[in-house]
C-alpha positions in Angstrom: 6.2 9.7 -18.2 5.9 8.6 -14.6 3.8 5.7 -13.5 1.8 6.2 -10.3 1.9 3.1 -8.1 -0.2 2.5 -5.0 1.8 0.6 -2.3 -0.2 -2.2 -0.6 1.4 -3.6 2.6 0.0 -4.6 6.0 0.1 -2.0 8.6 -2.2 -2.1 11.6 -1.0 -5.4 13.1 2.4 -3.8 13.9 2.5 -0.1 12.9 6.0 0.7 14.1 7.6 -2.4 12.4 5.5 -1.9 9.3 6.5 1.7 8.9 10.1 0.6 8.8 9.2 -1.9 6.1 7.6 0.9 4.1 10.8 2.8 4.1 12.7 -0.3 2.8 10.0 -0.7 0.1 10.5 3.0 -0.9 14.2 2.6 -1.1 13.7 -0.6 -3.3 11.5 1.3 -5.6 13.7 4.4 -5.8 16.7 2.2 -6.6 15.1 0.0 -9.1 12.2 1.8 -10.8 13.1 5.4 -11.7 9.8 6.0 -13.6 7.6 5.1 -10.6 6.0 7.6 -8.3 5.0 5.5 -5.2 2.0 6.4 -3.1 1.8 5.2 0.5 -1.6 5.3 2.2 0.1 4.8 5.6 2.2 8.0 5.1 -0.7 9.9 3.6 -3.3 9.1 6.2 -1.7 7.3 9.1 -1.1 10.3 11.3 -4.6 11.7 11.0 -6.7 8.7 11.9 -6.7 6.2 14.8 -6.7 2.7 13.2 -8.1 1.3 16.5 -11.3 3.2 16.0 -13.7 1.4 13.6 -15.1 4.7 12.3 -11.7 6.0 11.5 -10.6 2.7 10.0 -13.6 2.6 7.6 -13.0 6.2 6.6 -9.3 5.6 5.8 -10.1 2.5 3.8 -12.5 4.5 1.8 -9.9 7.2 1.2 -7.4 4.5 0.2 -9.6 2.9 -2.3 -10.5 6.2 -3.8 -6.8 7.0 -4.3 -6.0 3.5 -5.5 -8.6 3.9 -8.3 -6.5 6.8 -9.7 -3.2 4.9 -9.7 -1.8 3.1 -12.7 -0.8 0.0 -10.8 -1.0 -1.5 -7.3 2.2 -3.2 -6.0 1.7 -5.6 -3.1 4.3 -6.4 -0.5 4.5 -8.5 2.7 1.9 -10.9 4.1 -1.0 -9.1 2.5 -3.4 -12.0 2.8 -3.5 -11.5 6.6 -4.6 -7.9 6.3 -8.3 -6.9 5.8 -7.2 -3.6 4.2 -4.8 -5.2 1.8 -7.3 -7.8 0.7 -9.8 -5.0 0.0 -7.2 -3.0 -1.9 -6.2 -6.0 -4.1 -9.9 -6.8 -4.7 -10.6 -3.2 -5.6 -7.7 -3.1 -8.1 -8.8 -6.3 -9.7 -12.4 -5.0 -10.0 -11.2 -1.8 -11.5 -9.0 -3.5 -14.0 -5.8 -2.0 -12.4 -2.7 -4.1 -12.8 -1.6 -5.8 -9.6 2.0 -6.8 -9.1 3.2 -8.9 -6.2 6.7 -8.8 -4.6 8.2 -11.2 -2.1 10.2 -10.1 0.9 13.5 -11.5 -0.4 13.2 -9.6 -3.6 12.7 -6.3 -1.7 15.1 -7.1 1.2 12.4 -7.0 4.0 
């Protein structure tokens, strides 16, 4: 049975560079975790909202935490401590009792 994993990684500080990192994360998962179905909030919501607008940002964070609560695990990549959204996602997972797994950049090849 597949495991649904929410991908937590900074985005708004540098969207174009961070999208590239998301693709590397997906290749890492695809090559190493065949049973995992990754969910990327950046790819799901990024094209529909303007992260520079506070109202849009709050709405997206709400959507992200709603989806996160339905996932089996949250996998955290990159410098997540520097991201308000990532900190919220990790805290939400911990509060919901969802397993959180941290990866370092070298492990993933970022």
